[in-house]
PALUM-755138 format. One line per 2 residues: number of its first residue (from 1); their letters; for each residue x, y, z of N, C-alpha, C. Coordinates in steps of 0.02 Angstrom, whole numbers. Example, Ala and Ser with C-alpha at 12.3 -4.5 7.8 and 13.67 -1.06 7.14 Angstrom:
1> as> 660:-284:390:615:-225:390:660:-165:390; 642:-112:354:684:-53:357:645:2:394 $
This chain:
1> mi> 42:-60:0:0:0:0:44:62:0; 28:110:-42:68:170:-50:52:221:4 $
3> na> 102:256:27:89:311:74:137:368:59; 124:425:92:162:485:78:216:498:130 $
5> sg> 233:447:168:281:456:222:352:447:195; 402:463:238:471:452:220:494:498:164 $
7> nt> 529:469:115:560:508:62:519:509:-2; 456:490:2:414:488:-58:360:542:-55 $
9> li> 353:578:-110:301:629:-116:254:608:-172; 191:599:-156:141:580:-206:111:644:-236 $
11> id> 117:652:-301:90:711:-336:33:689:-381; -26:713:-366:-86:697:-405:-95:753:-457 $
13> ir> -90:735:-521:-91:786:-575:-160:795:-606; -211:767:-576:-279:778:-601:-301:850:-587 $
15> de> -356:871:-618:-383:937:-604:-406:942:-532; -412:1003:-507:-429:1015:-437:-496:984:-418 $
17> ls> -544:985:-465:-610:959:-452:-607:884:-438; -568:848:-478:-561:776:-469:-524:760:-405 $
19> fe> -472:800:-390:-433:789:-329:-476:798:-267; -519:850:-267:-563:863:-210:-613:806:-202 $
21> yg> -631:774:-256:-680:720:-253:-653:660:-215; -588:648:-222:-556:592:-188:-484:586:-209 $
23> hi> -439:569:-162:-369:563:-179:-333:518:-129; -272:500:-146:-232:458:-102:-213:497:-40 $
25> dg> -216:465:17:-198:497:79:-128:527:75; -122:591:92:-57:624:94:-33:652:28 $
27> av> -71:640:-26:-51:666:-92:-60:741:-96; -19:773:-138:-27:844:-151:-52:852:-223 $
29> ni> -91:904:-235:-121:915:-301:-83:968:-339; -52:947:-393:-20:994:-440:-44:974:-510 $
31> pa> -95:1008:-537:-121:990:-604:-66:987:-655; -74:943:-704:-22:929:-753:5:991:-786 $
33> ek> -39:1040:-801:-16:1099:-836:27:1144:-794; 29:1132:-728:69:1173:-682:131:1136:-657 $
35> ld> 139:1074:-678:192:1032:-650:261:1059:-666; 272:1082:-728:339:1106:-747:355:1175:-718 $
37> ks> 305:1208:-688:315:1274:-658:322:1270:-583; 318:1211:-556:319:1203:-483:390:1190:-458 $
39> dl> 402:1212:-397:467:1201:-365:465:1134:-329; 485:1082:-365:480:1014:-338:545:995:-303 $
41> pk> 541:957:-249:601:936:-213:640:883:-251; 706:890:-251:748:841:-285:777:790:-236 $
43> dk> 761:799:-171:785:752:-121:733:700:-103; 677:699:-141:625:650:-128:608:613:-193 $
45> kl> 584:553:-185:557:516:-242:487:544:-256; 474:561:-319:409:589:-338:368:534:-371 $
47> li> 310:520:-342:265:469:-370:208:506:-403; 205:503:-470:157:543:-508:94:502:-521 $
49> cc> 36:533:-509:-28:497:-511:-79:535:-551; -115:501:-595:-175:529:-627:-232:479:-616 $
51> ks> -283:480:-658:-339:434:-646:-320:362:-656; -288:347:-713:-276:277:-728:-203:261:-744 $
53> gl> -159:311:-737:-87:298:-744:-59:309:-813; -98:339:-859:-73:348:-927:-39:416:-936 $
55> is> -75:470:-921:-45:536:-927:12:543:-877; 4:516:-818:56:522:-766:120:486:-787 $
57> dt> 115:435:-829:174:400:-853:217:447:-895; 183:484:-939:219:532:-982:250:588:-940 $
59> ea> 212:613:-891:236:668:-849:295:646:-806; 294:584:-782:350:558:-742:413:554:-784 $
61> ek> 405:535:-847:463:530:-892:492:600:-904; 450:650:-913:474:718:-922:514:742:-861 $
63> lr> 489:725:-802:524:746:-741:591:711:-733; 594:648:-754:658:613:-751:710:645:-796 $
65> el> 686:669:-854:731:703:-900:758:768:-871; 721:796:-823:742:858:-790:784:844:-727 $
67> gy> 798:780:-715:841:763:-659:806:742:-595; 740:735:-597:702:715:-538:699:639:-533 $
69> da> 694:614:-472:683:543:-461:607:532:-461; 580:522:-521:507:520:-529:485:453:-557 $
71> en> 430:427:-530:400:365:-555:326:375:-565; 299:334:-608:227:335:-620:192:286:-573 $
73> le> 133:306:-549:92:260:-510:49:219:-559; 69:158:-571:32:116:-618:-39:105:-593 $
75> gg> -86:113:-639:-156:105:-621:-188:169:-596; -147:218:-578:-173:283:-556:-213:280:-492 $
77> yy> -252:332:-481:-293:337:-420:-343:280:-416; -374:263:-472:-424:210:-471:-392:142:-456 $
79> gw> -332:132:-480:-296:71:-465:-280:67:-390; -259:123:-362:-244:126:-290:-308:113:-250 $
81> lk> -363:144:-272:-426:135:-236:-448:63:-238; -442:31:-296:-462:-39:-301:-419:-82:-255 $
83> ek> -353:-69:-252:-309:-108:-209:-327:-98:-136; -341:-36:-118:-359:-21:-48:-423:-56:-28 $
85> ls> -473:-53:-72:-537:-84:-56:-532:-160:-54; -489:-188:-97:-482:-261:-99:-453:-289:-35 $
87> ke> -417:-246:3:-387:-269:65:-431:-256:125; -488:-223:112:-534:-208:167:-591:-259:168 $
89> vv> -612:-276:227:-672:-318:234:-732:-275:218; -780:-302:178:-839:-263:160:-884:-260:222 $
91> ed> -873:-209:261:-909:-201:325:-972:-159:315; -1027:-183:343:-1089:-145:340:-1086:-86:388 $
93> is> -1081:-25:360:-1078:34:403:-1142:75:399; -1195:44:373:-1257:82:361:-1285:115:424 $
95> qd> -1282:79:480:-1309:108:542:-1268:168:565; -1201:162:560:-1158:218:579:-1168:277:532 $
97> ae> -1175:262:467:-1185:316:418:-1251:352:431; -1303:314:448:-1368:345:463:-1365:384:528 $
99> rs> -1331:356:577:-1325:391:642:-1289:458:633; -1239:460:590:-1203:522:579:-1247:574:545 $
101> iq> -1292:551:502:-1340:596:469:-1390:624:520; -1413:580:563:-1464:599:613:-1436:645:667 $
103> kk> -1372:637:683:-1344:674:739:-1293:726:717; -1234:705:696:-1180:752:680:-1198:799:622 $
105> fr> -1231:772:571:-1246:811:511:-1321:825:503; -1357:823:557:-1429:833:553:-1447:901:523 $
107> ke> -1417:954:548:-1433:1021:524:-1410:1032:452; -1349:1010:437:-1320:1024:372:-1347:980:316 $
109> iw> -1363:918:332:-1384:871:280:-1457:850:286; -1476:819:341:-1545:794:347:-1597:849:342 $
111> nr> -1587:903:380:-1637:957:380:-1642:990:312; -1586:999:277:-1588:1031:211:-1617:984:159 $
113> ft> -1605:920:167:-1635:870:122:-1712:871:130; -1735:867:192:-1808:866:202:-1840:933:184 $
115> qs> -1803:988:193:-1828:1053:171:-1839:1054:95; -1791:1027:59:-1797:1024:-14:-1857:982:-35 $
117> vn> -1864:923:-3:-1919:877:-19:-1986:911:-5; -1992:945:52:-2056:975:71:-2071:1039:33 $
119> ey> -2022:1083:28:-2034:1148:-3:-2050:1142:-77; -2017:1096:-111:-2029:1089:-183:-2075:1030:-200 $
121> el> -2103:999:-148:-2151:944:-157:-2122:890:-203; -2063:867:-186:-2028:820:-229:-2055:749:-223 $
123> ir> -2078:730:-164:-2104:662:-154:-2175:667:-128; -2220:634:-164:-2291:636:-147:-2315:566:-131 $
125> pn> -2374:560:-97:-2402:494:-82:-2408:450:-144; -2388:387:-137:-2393:335:-188:-2345:345:-248 $
127> dr> -2297:390:-241:-2244:395:-292:-2206:329:-295; -2180:315:-354:-2132:260:-364:-2069:292:-393 $
129> ia> -2017:296:-351:-1958:335:-368:-1899:290:-385; -1867:304:-442:-1805:271:-460:-1748:317:-439 $
131> vc> -1712:297:-386:-1655:336:-362:-1595:316:-403; -1570:362:-444:-1518:347:-492:-1449:357:-461 $
133> is> -1411:303:-456:-1346:303:-422:-1291:295:-474; -1249:347:-478:-1193:346:-525:-1132:313:-494 $
135> gg> -1130:311:-427:-1072:284:-393:-1032:336:-356; -1050:401:-366:-1015:455:-332:-1044:470:-264 $
137> kd> -1012:516:-229:-1032:533:-160:-1102:562:-157; -1121:602:-207:-1186:637:-204:-1244:588:-211 $
139> sm> -1241:546:-262:-1297:500:-274:-1301:446:-220; -1243:426:-192:-1244:377:-137:-1275:406:-74 $
141> lm> -1258:469:-59:-1289:501:0:-1363:511:-12; -1382:532:-73:-1453:540:-88:-1491:475:-78 $
143> ak> -1462:420:-100:-1495:355:-92:-1505:339:-18; -1454:352:22:-1460:338:94:-1513:382:126 $
145> li> -1516:446:107:-1566:492:135:-1637:471:117; -1647:452:54:-1714:431:33:-1733:365:66 $
147> qm> -1684:322:76:-1696:259:112:-1720:273:183; -1688:320:217:-1708:338:285:-1777:370:285 $
149> lh> -1790:415:237:-1855:447:233:-1910:396:220; -1896:349:175:-1945:298:158:-1964:256:219 $
151> rh> -1915:243:261:-1926:202:320:-1971:236:371; -1967:303:374:-2004:340:425:-2057:387:397 $
153> sk> -2074:380:334:-2121:426:302:-2192:419:331; -2227:476:331:-2296:477:355:-2345:454:301 $
155> fp> -2320:448:240:-2363:424:186:-2325:373:144; -2361:330:109:-2328:277:71:-2298:301:5 $
157> fe> -2239:277:-11:-2210:283:-78:-2160:227:-86; -2143:211:-148:-2098:155:-162:-2033:181:-192 $
159> vk> -1980:142:-182:-1914:163:-205:-1878:104:-239; -1845:119:-295:-1799:73:-327:-1732:109:-331 $
161> yl> -1679:74:-311:-1612:104:-312:-1576:78:-374; -1571:122:-424:-1554:102:-492:-1483:123:-510 $
163> vm> -1443:74:-530:-1375:87:-555:-1372:64:-628; -1355:111:-672:-1345:91:-742:-1271:82:-754 $
165> dp> -1253:24:-782:-1184:11:-801:-1179:23:-877; -1153:82:-896:-1149:98:-968:-1086:72:-1000 $
167> gy> -1049:30:-965:-987:2:-991:-929:12:-944; -942:12:-879:-889:20:-830:-838:-36:-836 $
169> sp> -777:-21:-816:-728:-75:-808:-749:-116:-748; -729:-180:-745:-748:-221:-687:-727:-190:-621 $
171> an> -669:-157:-619:-645:-127:-557:-691:-71:-534; -713:-28:-580:-755:28:-562:-825:4:-540 $
173> re> -850:-46:-575:-915:-73:-555:-911:-104:-485; -855:-136:-471:-846:-167:-406:-846:-115:-350 $
175> ii> -816:-57:-363:-814:-3:-313:-885:20:-297; -926:29:-349:-996:50:-339:-1034:-2:-297 $
177> er> -1027:-65:-316:-1063:-119:-282:-1040:-126:-209; -975:-118:-196:-949:-122:-128:-977:-66:-84 $
179> na> -977:-6:-111:-1002:51:-72:-1077:44:-57; -1114:20:-107:-1186:10:-96:-1197:-43:-42 $
181> kr> -1157:-96:-43:-1163:-149:8:-1146:-122:77; -1092:-82:81:-1071:-54:146:-1126:-9:175 $
183> lg> -1161:28:131:-1212:75:154:-1281:43:160; -1285:-22:144:-1349:-56:151:-1401:-34:100 $
185> ip> -1379:-16:40:-1424:7:-13:-1434:-50:-63; -1496:-76:-69:-1509:-133:-113:-1516:-111:-187 $
187> it> -1460:-108:-222:-1462:-81:-290:-1485:-132:-341; -1516:-106:-394:-1533:-145:-453:-1489:-119:-510 $
189> vf> -1448:-163:-538:-1401:-143:-591:-1427:-167:-659; -1426:-121:-707:-1441:-141:-776:-1388:-114:-822 $
191> es> -1378:-146:-878:-1322:-129:-922:-1344:-96:-986; -1300:-55:-1014:-1311:-24:-1079:-1243:-19:-1114 $
193> di> -1244:2:-1177:-1181:8:-1215:-1166:80:-1232; -1185:126:-1188:-1177:198:-1202:-1104:216:-1213 $
195> fd> -1058:191:-1172:-988:210:-1179:-961:191:-1248; -980:132:-1272:-959:111:-1338:-988:156:-1392 $
197> sv> -1050:180:-1380:-1084:222:-1430:-1052:290:-1438; -1025:318:-1383:-998:386:-1386:-921:387:-1386 $
199> yn> -890:329:-1382:-817:328:-1373:-779:362:-1430; -804:356:-1491:-770:386:-1548:-799:453:-1570 $
201> ve> -844:480:-1530:-873:545:-1545:-823:599:-1524; -803:642:-1570:-752:692:-1555:-781:755:-1523 $
203> kn> -841:775:-1544:-869:838:-1521:-919:826:-1464; -905:854:-1406:-949:851:-1347:-971:779:-1329 $
205> pc> -925:732:-1322:-945:663:-1304:-978:660:-1235; -954:702:-1188:-982:699:-1120:-1055:723:-1120 $
207> yl> -1070:775:-1160:-1138:800:-1164:-1184:747:-1193; -1161:714:-1247:-1201:662:-1279:-1210:603:-1231 $
209> ca> -1157:585:-1196:-1161:530:-1149:-1212:544:-1094; -1210:606:-1067:-1257:624:-1014:-1329:620:-1037 $
211> rm> -1342:643:-1098:-1411:641:-1125:-1433:568:-1134; -1389:527:-1161:-1407:457:-1172:-1417:421:-1106 $
213> rr> -1376:435:-1057:-1383:402:-992:-1450:420:-960; -1468:484:-964:-1531:504:-934:-1590:471:-970 $
215> gh> -1585:466:-1036:-1638:432:-1074:-1645:359:-1054; -1589:325:-1045:-1591:255:-1024:-1619:248:-954 $
217> ly> -1603:295:-910:-1629:293:-842:-1705:303:-841; -1728:352:-879:-1800:363:-885:-1834:299:-910 $
219> sk> -1806:270:-962:-1837:211:-993:-1840:152:-945; -1785:140:-909:-1783:84:-862:-1830:97:-803 $
221> aq> -1832:160:-779:-1876:178:-723:-1949:167:-743; -1965:188:-804:-2034:179:-828:-2051:105:-834 $
223> el> -2003:67:-857:-2013:-6:-863:-2027:-37:-795; -1996:-10:-743:-2006:-35:-675:-2068:-7:-641 $
225> gc> -2106:33:-678:-2168:61:-651:-2159:124:-610; -2101:156:-616:-2088:218:-579:-2116:278:-616 $
227> nk> -2132:330:-578:-2155:393:-608:-2106:450:-597; -2051:436:-561:-2001:488:-549:-1931:457:-549 $
229> ia> -1882:497:-572:-1812:478:-562:-1781:533:-518; -1738:513:-472:-1705:560:-427:-1631:563:-444 $
231> lg> -1605:625:-454:-1534:635:-469:-1500:672:-411; -1434:664:-405:-1398:689:-347:-1367:758:-353 $
233> hh> -1395:802:-393:-1368:870:-397:-1380:908:-331; -1331:947:-310:-1335:982:-246:-1334:1058:-255 $
235> yd> -1336:1093:-199:-1339:1166:-197:-1284:1199:-238; -1223:1173:-231:-1166:1203:-267:-1174:1194:-343 $
237> dv> -1201:1136:-364:-1215:1126:-435:-1263:1180:-460; -1313:1196:-419:-1364:1245:-438:-1333:1314:-448 $
239> ie> -1295:1338:-399:-1269:1407:-405:-1215:1411:-459; -1177:1357:-469:-1128:1357:-523:-1162:1358:-591 $
241> ti> -1218:1323:-596:-1255:1322:-659:-1284:1391:-675; -1307:1427:-624:-1333:1494:-634:-1279:1539:-664 $
243> lm> -1219:1539:-634:-1166:1582:-659:-1140:1559:-727; -1133:1494:-737:-1111:1469:-802:-1159:1489:-857 $
245> sm> -1223:1486:-842:-1274:1506:-890:-1267:1579:-909; -1254:1622:-860:-1247:1693:-872:-1182:1709:-909 $
247> ly> -1127:1682:-884:-1061:1702:-910:-1042:1668:-975; -1065:1607:-985:-1046:1570:-1045:-1105:1556:-1092 $
249> gg> -1167:1564:-1066:-1225:1551:-1109:-1264:1612:-1127; -1250:1669:-1095:-1285:1731:-1111:-1358:1728:-1094 $
251> qi> -1377:1691:-1041:-1447:1687:-1021:-1451:1674:-946; -1509:1686:-918:-1520:1674:-847:-1568:1615:-840 $
253> qt> -1542:1561:-813:-1583:1503:-799:-1549:1463:-744; -1585:1416:-716:-1557:1377:-661:-1572:1303:-670 $
255> mm> -1542:1263:-629:-1555:1192:-625:-1616:1183:-581; -1672:1162:-609:-1735:1161:-572:-1738:1103:-522 $
257> pk> -1773:1112:-466:-1779:1057:-417:-1821:999:-443; -1866:1012:-490:-1903:957:-522:-1924:979:-592 $
259> ln> -1930:930:-636:-1948:942:-705:-1992:886:-730; -2039:903:-774:-2078:853:-809:-2040:832:-871 $
261> st> -2036:767:-883:-2000:743:-942:-2039:761:-1005; -2002:783:-1057:-2034:799:-1121:-2039:738:-1166 $
263> nf> -1999:687:-1153:-1997:628:-1196:-2028:566:-1165; -2039:567:-1099:-2068:509:-1066:-2130:532:-1027 $
265> eg> -2187:520:-1056:-2250:545:-1028:-2261:518:-958; -2281:563:-914:-2296:544:-846:-2236:537:-801 $
267> mq> -2175:550:-827:-2114:544:-788:-2090:613:-766; -2059:614:-708:-2034:677:-680:-1964:666:-652 $
269> li> -1923:718:-656:-1855:716:-627:-1856:759:-564; -1826:732:-510:-1822:771:-448:-1750:773:-423 $
271> rp> -1734:826:-384:-1666:835:-357:-1670:846:-281; -1671:793:-242:-1682:799:-170:-1624:832:-131 $
273> ly> -1564:836:-160:-1508:868:-126:-1503:943:-143; -1556:970:-169:-1556:1038:-196:-1528:1090:-148 $
275> mv> -1539:1082:-83:-1516:1131:-34:-1457:1107:9; -1429:1050:-9:-1373:1021:29:-1307:1045:-2 $
277> re> -1261:1070:40:-1197:1096:17:-1147:1040:3; -1107:1048:-48:-1058:997:-67:-1006:986:-12 $
279> dd> -984:1039:21:-934:1032:75:-961:987:131; -1026:992:145:-1056:950:197:-1059:877:174 $
281> ik> -1070:866:110:-1070:798:83:-1000:768:90; -949:808:75:-880:785:82:-864:768:155 $
283> rw> -887:811:200:-873:798:272:-906:734:295; -968:722:271:-1003:660:288:-965:600:260 $
285> rd> -943:606:198:-904:553:166:-841:536:206; -803:588:223:-739:577:258:-750:553:330 $
287> yn> -802:577:362:-818:557:431:-832:482:434; -862:455:381:-879:384:379:-827:342:342 $
289> gl> -771:373:323:-717:335:291:-736:305:224; -778:341:187:-801:316:122:-760:345:65 $
291> rf> -753:306:12:-718:328:-48:-761:310:-108; -771:360:-151:-815:349:-209:-778:366:-274 $
293> iq> -805:341:-329:-780:360:-395:-812:426:-415; -779:463:-460:-808:525:-486:-842:511:-552 $
295> ca> -803:489:-600:-830:471:-665:-792:410:-688; -827:358:-708:-793:295:-724:-801:277:-798 $
297> ck> -808:326:-841:-817:311:-912:-750:294:-945; -753:271:-1006:-692:251:-1041:-647:311:-1054 $
299> ft> -677:370:-1061:-636:430:-1072:-592:443:-1012; -621:443:-953:-581:458:-894:-538:398:-874 $
301> dt> -557:338:-892:-514:281:-879:-448:289:-916; -450:320:-975:-389:330:-1013:-362:401:-1006 $
303> ct> -391:438:-959:-366:504:-940:-374:558:-994; -412:546:-1046:-418:597:-1098:-455:658:-1074 $
305> tc> -502:651:-1028:-538:709:-1004:-511:738:-940; -455:710:-914:-423:743:-858:-366:786:-883 $
307> ap> -360:793:-950:-311:838:-979:-331:910:-965; -281:956:-963:-296:1025:-944:-341:1062:-993 $
309> ds> -349:1037:-1055:-393:1072:-1102:-464:1045:-1101; -481:1006:-1051:-550:982:-1046:-597:1040:-1030 $
311> rt> -639:1057:-1078:-679:1118:-1072:-729:1116:-1015; -764:1059:-1009:-815:1054:-957:-785:1060:-888 $
313> vs> -730:1024:-877:-698:1026:-811:-672:1096:-797; -637:1127:-846:-605:1191:-833:-655:1246:-821 $
315> kr> -710:1247:-858:-760:1300:-850:-794:1294:-782; -812:1234:-761:-844:1226:-696:-795:1243:-640 $
317> me> -731:1225:-649:-682:1242:-599:-672:1318:-596; -672:1351:-654:-668:1424:-656:-724:1455:-614 $
319> ik> -784:1430:-622:-841:1457:-585:-833:1443:-510; -811:1383:-492:-799:1368:-422:-749:1417:-391 $
321> ql> -695:1429:-428:-643:1474:-403:-668:1546:-399; -709:1566:-448:-737:1634:-447:-782:1643:-386 $
323> ia> -825:1595:-373:-870:1599:-315:-829:1602:-250; -775:1562:-246:-733:1562:-186:-702:1631:-175 $
325> kl> -680:1664:-229:-651:1731:-224:-703:1782:-203; -762:1778:-233:-815:1824:-215:-836:1816:-142 $
327> kl> -834:1754:-118:-854:1740:-49:-807:1774:1; -743:1784:-19:-696:1818:25:-717:1890:38 $
329> vn> -749:1921:-12:-772:1990:-6:-841:1992:25; -884:1946:4:-953:1944:28:-971:1872:48 $
331> pq> -971:1856:112:-986:1787:135:-1056:1764:114; -1100:1809:96:-1168:1791:77:-1177:1779:2 $
333> ve> -1122:1781:-35:-1127:1780:-108:-1161:1717:-135; -1147:1659:-105:-1178:1597:-129:-1254:1598:-118 $
335> yn> -1274:1620:-59:-1345:1626:-44:-1379:1675:-92; -1345:1730:-106:-1374:1781:-150:-1381:1756:-222 $
337> if> -1332:1717:-245:-1337:1688:-312:-1397:1641:-315; -1405:1599:-264:-1460:1552:-262:-1527:1589:-261 $
339> ks> -1532:1640:-219:-1596:1677:-212:-1612:1721:-272; -1561:1737:-312:-1572:1783:-368:-1623:1756:-418 $
341> ve> -1625:1690:-426:-1673:1661:-474:-1741:1649:-442; -1748:1665:-377:-1813:1664:-344:-1843:1734:-341 $
343> nv> -1802:1784:-354:-1824:1854:-347:-1816:1892:-412; -1836:1862:-467:-1832:1894:-533:-1888:1946:-539 $
345> ml> -1869:2009:-551:-1918:2063:-560:-1930:2072:-635; -1984:2043:-660:-1996:2044:-732:-2006:2115:-760 $
347> nq> -2029:2162:-717:-2038:2230:-742:-1973:2270:-741; -1918:2236:-723:-1853:2270:-723:-1801:2231:-764 $
349> vi> -1824:2191:-811:-1779:2158:-858:-1798:2179:-928; -1749:2181:-973:-1761:2205:-1041:-1806:2158:-1079 $
351> ay> -1796:2094:-1068:-1838:2044:-1102:-1836:1979:-1063; -1886:1937:-1074:-1886:1870:-1046:-1921:1823:-1094 $
353> kd> -1911:1758:-1084:-1942:1708:-1127:-1987:1663:-1086; -2042:1641:-1116:-2084:1590:-1087:-2108:1544:-1143 $
355> de> -2157:1502:-1129:-2180:1454:-1179:-2211:1488:-1240; -2231:1551:-1231:-2262:1587:-1287:-2212:1626:-1328 $
357> gr> -2149:1627:-1307:-2098:1662:-1345:-2063:1716:-1306; -2033:1763:-1342:-1994:1816:-1310:-2038:1878:-1299 $
359> hs> -2029:1908:-1240:-2068:1968:-1223:-2021:2025:-1206; -2030:2082:-1238:-1989:2141:-1226:-2023:2186:-1175 $
361> fl> -1982:2225:-1138:-2010:2273:-1091:-2051:2326:-1128; -2040:2334:-1193:-2078:2384:-1231:-2152:2366:-1237 $
363> er> -2169:2302:-1228:-2239:2281:-1232:-2281:2312:-1177; -2250:2328:-1121:-2287:2358:-1066:-2263:2428:-1047 $
365> fk> -2215:2453:-1087:-2187:2519:-1071:-2235:2574:-1094; -2245:2623:-1051:-2289:2679:-1068:-2248:2743:-1064 $
367> ee> -2252:2782:-1119:-2218:2847:-1121:-2252:2895:-1072; -2211:2935:-1037:-2239:2985:-991:-2276:3040:-1031 $
């Protein structure tokens, strides 16, 4: 098992977003594009790590040419995670995980989860909900929260815990199944060939993959008799989407807490973590000693989307960093961004759009 003690320094060259999601204990994060600009120690062995060990192999070779004692971590972070999990007994920690939600994280997680469910009327009597689990920290926590709510609900509803395998490697699928078992979540796994379908698509493969995955989830949920699918987007996803829409899309819109499907009649999408903060999810994860995958598609398995020119990753990270800087000046900035789409003054905007089309302020403007 690898560690960061002694004369070895583990350098994780993935983007900051991936590093925050999960990393080797003791590793430091220096994204690949900043590696040659960093003041690295020459008195230590440098162990270079990416997702699967491909990009890091090249970077380690470059460092050796510069005189550093550098090696590649074969298998990358996911290889390390698989090795770590294989040496652990699959212990059922569901009761401890639930207890931490009820006590230590009650205010930050449970109360905000139930507030989202109640305020936006996300779960109604006799609903049949497909809880969609990608394998990451957000969807796993959402599944545990809905499981707890289902157990103590004042009205009846049914739940299916749905995992779609769009072509995961056996190691990544095993990580998902192990975590579900540890948390006591009875998952139903079904397979698709989405990764093979988008693997050779050059333009926006991640966008196409996401659309196809959602379509398959809707279809499977409907087949199981469900009327709703639940996704694990959280508060930070919402405010980042608002700013990305404004700064890169030239429009004001948000990630809605629930939506009616346009392609699957009678189906609805809900987001029960709508008011839960990502930092609190991370704290719950770390408190319970859990490790999750971020994205297990073939692109990230071969590290092509952890490259520094990955547009989706870089733009979302830019927004995260912008919000963090703004928060230093105004601690309320995140709350204000969130509330801004609840307090839209239609008589003080130049134009807006609805189902009937575009409306200009001139339609109601009266000359003095």
